[in-house]
C-alpha positions as CSV (number, residue, x, y, z in Angstrom):
1,M,-4.8,-40.8,7.3
2,L,-8.0,-40.1,9.1
3,R,-6.5,-39.9,12.5
4,R,-3.6,-37.4,11.5
5,I,-6.8,-35.7,10.3
6,A,-8.9,-35.8,13.4
7,F,-5.8,-34.4,14.8
8,A,-5.4,-31.5,12.1
9,G,-8.5,-29.6,13.9
10,A,-7.0,-29.0,16.9
11,V,-3.3,-28.1,15.8
12,V,-4.2,-25.3,13.3
13,A,-4.8,-23.3,16.1
14,T,-1.6,-24.3,18.1
15,A,0.7,-24.3,14.7
16,V,-0.4,-20.6,13.9
17,A,0.0,-19.5,17.5
18,L,3.4,-21.0,17.0
19,V,4.8,-19.2,14.0
20,A,3.6,-15.8,15.6
21,A,4.6,-16.2,18.8
22,P,7.4,-19.4,19.2
23,A,7.9,-21.5,22.5
24,E,9.8,-23.6,23.6
25,A,9.3,-26.6,25.7
26,A,10.3,-27.4,29.2
27,T,13.8,-29.2,28.9
28,G,13.8,-32.3,31.2
29,P,17.7,-34.0,31.4
30,N,18.9,-36.0,28.6
31,Y,17.6,-39.1,28.0
32,Y,20.7,-42.2,27.1
33,S,20.0,-45.3,25.2
34,P,22.4,-48.2,24.0
35,A,19.9,-48.1,20.5
36,Q,17.8,-44.6,19.6
37,A,18.7,-41.4,18.8
38,G,15.9,-38.7,18.8
39,Y,13.3,-36.9,21.0
40,A,11.0,-37.7,23.9
41,A,8.1,-36.1,25.3
42,T,6.7,-36.5,28.7
43,V,3.4,-35.5,30.3
44,S,0.4,-37.4,32.0
45,N,-2.1,-39.1,29.3
46,L,-0.6,-39.1,26.0
47,T,-2.6,-41.1,23.8
48,Y,-0.5,-40.3,19.9
49,V,2.8,-40.1,18.4
50,G,3.7,-39.7,14.6
51,A,6.3,-38.5,12.4
52,H,6.8,-38.2,8.9
53,I,10.1,-39.9,7.4
54,T,11.9,-39.8,3.9
55,L,13.2,-43.7,3.9
56,P,17.5,-42.8,3.3
57,N,19.1,-46.4,1.7
58,A,20.5,-48.4,4.4
59,S,23.4,-49.5,2.9
60,A,25.2,-46.1,2.7
61,F,25.9,-47.2,6.3
62,A,26.7,-50.2,5.7
63,R,30.1,-50.2,7.5
64,E,29.2,-48.7,10.6
65,L,25.3,-50.3,11.1
66,G,24.1,-53.0,10.6
67,T,20.5,-52.4,10.6
68,L,18.6,-48.9,10.7
69,E,15.4,-48.4,11.6
70,F,13.0,-45.3,12.1
71,G,9.7,-45.0,14.2
72,V,7.9,-44.1,16.9
73,G,6.6,-45.0,20.6
74,L,4.2,-44.9,23.4
75,W,6.0,-45.6,26.8
76,G,4.1,-46.3,29.9
77,S,5.3,-47.0,33.6
78,S,5.0,-51.0,32.2
79,T,4.8,-51.6,28.7
80,V,6.3,-49.7,25.9
81,V,4.8,-49.9,22.2
82,D,7.0,-49.9,19.2
83,L,6.3,-49.0,15.5
84,G,8.6,-47.9,12.7
85,V,10.3,-49.9,9.6
86,V,13.6,-50.7,9.2
87,A,16.4,-52.5,6.8
88,C,19.9,-54.4,6.5
89,T,22.1,-52.3,5.6
90,D,24.1,-55.8,3.7
91,N,23.1,-59.3,3.5
92,T,23.7,-60.2,7.2
93,C,22.5,-57.5,8.6
94,K,25.7,-56.6,10.6
95,P,28.1,-53.8,10.5
96,G,31.1,-53.8,8.2
97,G,29.8,-55.3,5.4
98,K,29.6,-55.2,1.5
99,P,27.2,-52.2,0.7
100,E,23.8,-54.0,-0.4
101,G,20.5,-52.2,-1.0
102,R,17.8,-53.4,0.7
103,Y,14.0,-52.5,0.9
104,Y,12.1,-51.5,4.6
105,W,10.3,-53.8,6.3
106,P,7.5,-53.1,9.1
107,V,7.6,-53.2,12.7
108,F,5.4,-53.1,15.7
109,R,6.4,-55.0,19.0
110,I,5.4,-54.2,22.5
111,Y,8.4,-54.7,25.3
112,S,8.3,-55.1,29.2
113,K,9.4,-51.7,30.3
114,K,10.9,-53.1,33.4
115,T,12.9,-56.2,31.7
116,G,13.2,-54.9,27.8
117,K,11.8,-58.8,27.4
118,L,9.7,-58.8,23.8
119,I,5.9,-59.5,24.6
120,C,5.0,-59.5,21.7
121,S,6.1,-58.7,17.6
122,A,3.6,-59.0,14.7
123,A,6.5,-60.5,12.3
124,L,6.7,-63.0,15.0
125,G,2.9,-63.4,15.0
126,N,2.6,-64.1,18.9
127,C,0.5,-61.0,19.7
128,P,-2.9,-61.6,21.0
129,N,-5.0,-60.6,17.5
130,S,-3.4,-61.7,14.5
131,F,-1.9,-58.8,12.3
132,P,-3.1,-58.9,8.6
133,S,-1.4,-61.1,6.2
134,H,-0.5,-57.9,4.6
135,W,1.7,-56.9,6.8
136,A,4.4,-59.7,6.3
137,R,4.6,-58.8,3.0
138,T,4.6,-55.4,2.4
139,A,8.8,-53.4,2.1
140,F,9.0,-50.0,0.9
141,R,11.6,-48.6,-0.9
142,P,14.4,-46.3,-0.3
143,G,13.2,-42.8,-1.4
144,T,9.7,-43.3,0.0
145,S,8.3,-41.0,2.5
146,L,6.1,-42.6,5.5
147,D,3.6,-41.3,8.3
148,I,4.5,-43.5,11.1
149,T,1.8,-43.0,13.4
150,L,0.7,-44.9,16.9
151,S,-2.2,-44.0,18.8
152,Y,-4.1,-45.6,21.9
153,S,-8.0,-45.4,23.2
154,P,-7.9,-45.7,26.5
155,A,-11.9,-45.8,26.7
156,A,-11.4,-49.3,23.9
157,G,-8.3,-50.6,25.0
158,A,-7.1,-50.4,21.2
159,L,-3.9,-49.6,19.7
160,F,-4.1,-48.2,16.4
161,P,-0.6,-48.6,14.4
162,E,-0.6,-47.1,10.8
163,I,2.2,-46.9,8.4
164,E,0.8,-44.4,5.6
165,T,2.2,-43.8,2.0
166,N,0.7,-41.9,-0.7
167,Q,-0.6,-45.0,-2.4
168,A,-1.3,-47.2,0.4
169,D,-1.8,-47.9,4.3
170,T,-0.1,-51.0,6.5
171,N,-2.2,-50.9,9.4
172,Y,-4.1,-53.0,12.4
173,D,-6.7,-50.5,13.2
174,T,-8.1,-53.2,16.1
175,F,-5.2,-54.0,18.4
176,A,-6.4,-54.9,21.9
177,L,-4.2,-53.4,24.4
178,G,-6.0,-53.7,27.3
179,S,-8.2,-50.6,28.6
180,G,-6.2,-48.5,31.4
181,V,-3.0,-48.3,30.2
182,S,-1.2,-44.9,30.8
183,F,1.5,-43.4,28.7
184,A,3.5,-40.9,29.9
185,Q,6.3,-40.7,27.8
186,V,6.0,-40.4,23.6
187,R,9.7,-41.2,21.0
188,I,10.4,-40.0,17.9
189,A,13.6,-42.2,16.6
190,A,16.6,-43.4,14.9
191,E,17.1,-47.0,15.9
192,V,20.0,-49.3,15.3
193,G,19.7,-52.3,17.8
194,S,17.5,-55.1,17.5
195,T,15.6,-53.6,20.3
196,P,15.0,-50.0,22.1
197,F,17.4,-51.6,25.2
198,A,19.6,-53.7,23.3
199,Q,23.5,-52.2,22.4
200,A,24.1,-52.6,18.7
201,P,27.2,-53.2,16.9
202,F,28.5,-50.3,16.3
203,N,31.4,-48.7,13.8
204,A,31.9,-44.9,14.5
205,P,32.5,-42.8,11.6
206,A,35.3,-40.9,10.4
207,R,33.1,-37.5,10.5
208,A,29.5,-36.7,11.8
209,I,26.7,-38.2,9.2
210,K,23.2,-37.7,8.5
211,L,21.2,-40.6,8.7
212,G,17.5,-39.1,8.1
213,T,15.3,-36.8,8.9
214,F,12.2,-36.4,11.2
215,F,9.4,-34.1,9.9
216,E,5.6,-32.7,8.8
217,P,4.7,-31.3,5.8
218,P,3.7,-27.9,5.4
219,G,-0.3,-27.4,6.4
220,P,-2.6,-26.9,5.8
221,P,-3.9,-29.2,7.4
222,Y,-1.6,-29.4,10.4
223,E,-0.4,-32.6,11.6
224,A,0.5,-32.9,15.4
225,E,3.3,-35.3,16.5
226,L,2.1,-35.8,20.0
227,A,-1.3,-35.8,21.4
228,T,-3.2,-36.4,24.9
229,Y,-6.6,-37.7,25.5
230,S,-7.5,-34.4,26.5
231,G,-7.3,-33.4,23.4
232,R,-3.8,-31.1,23.0
233,S,-1.4,-31.9,20.2
234,A,1.5,-30.3,18.8
235,C,4.8,-31.0,17.3
236,L,7.4,-31.1,19.6
237,G,9.0,-27.1,20.0
238,A,5.5,-26.8,21.8
239,S,5.5,-25.2,25.8
240,W,3.1,-27.6,27.5
241,F,5.6,-30.8,27.8
242,T,8.9,-31.6,28.6
243,R,10.7,-32.2,26.0
244,H,14.3,-34.6,26.3
245,T,17.0,-35.0,24.2
246,L,17.3,-38.5,23.5
247,L,21.4,-39.5,23.2
248,L,22.2,-43.2,21.9
249,T,25.6,-44.3,23.9
250,K,27.0,-47.6,23.9
251,S,26.2,-48.6,27.1
252,G,22.8,-46.6,27.0
253,T,23.7,-44.7,30.5
254,D,27.2,-43.5,29.8
255,T,28.0,-40.4,28.2
256,H,29.7,-40.8,24.8
257,V,27.4,-40.2,22.5
258,R,27.2,-42.7,19.2
259,S,24.3,-41.3,18.1
260,R,22.5,-37.5,18.4
261,P,19.5,-35.3,17.0
262,G,20.1,-32.2,15.6
263,G,17.8,-29.0,16.7
264,L,14.4,-28.5,15.7
265,S,13.6,-26.4,12.9
266,G,10.0,-25.6,11.2
267,A,7.0,-24.3,12.1
268,G,6.0,-25.4,15.7
269,G,9.6,-27.6,16.1
270,C,8.5,-30.3,14.1
271,D,11.2,-31.7,12.0
272,F,15.0,-32.6,13.1
273,S,17.6,-34.6,12.3
274,V,19.6,-37.7,13.6
275,F,23.1,-38.2,13.0
276,L,26.2,-40.8,13.6
277,E,29.0,-39.1,15.1
278,P,32.9,-39.7,15.1
279,A,35.0,-41.0,17.7
């Protein structure tokens, strides 16, 4: 919550201005992914991405999906940082099984953007800095509302991943990524693969199904979904960056859409849902 409040002062004026005079972000080309659906925003010197989600019962999607993740990401020229929560839809974590209510657990991972290879994972314990023991023991019940935020301090070379509920935080406030890393893309997305780059097993539904809704609660204080090192902050509907619709397709390069986001809503264009698409 400390980082959310820090951004709030800059966001208050932006949110009020957007309510009075809405402005659309420049719309860039669609991005395609074999594992993610949501929105991406591109602009130089990004340092922060965050969103709220109320966790659905993942077992409701057992026929279609094996796992379901909601999260945010910072994407640089060579490094991808991924933070979120994930749940299996049954006891096999594969689609088509018997629905079984499962808790979500936190995931923090760093990948090579060029190869998609995993560099480190909090769950595997192979990141340069050890995550606190409570990270591995934390689980979130379906129906819980979470605030998922990821920020980077260029001066300190530190990442600040945090997953917050009304009761407690799951965070690691001093993860040393290294100075000089530049992020030019953020993502807010649902993920159905084992990584943002991995093609996922999938059974198409008979009709469109809503997976979940990302949102920002009404202010004040008003909360941003992205911010830059210079202090600019806003939701996805602002006009000073380029927004891309992130579509999940079978290969990540074809246009046969399996999952897509709905339109933006709410003050500043902060809110959107993600849907599975029929064949």
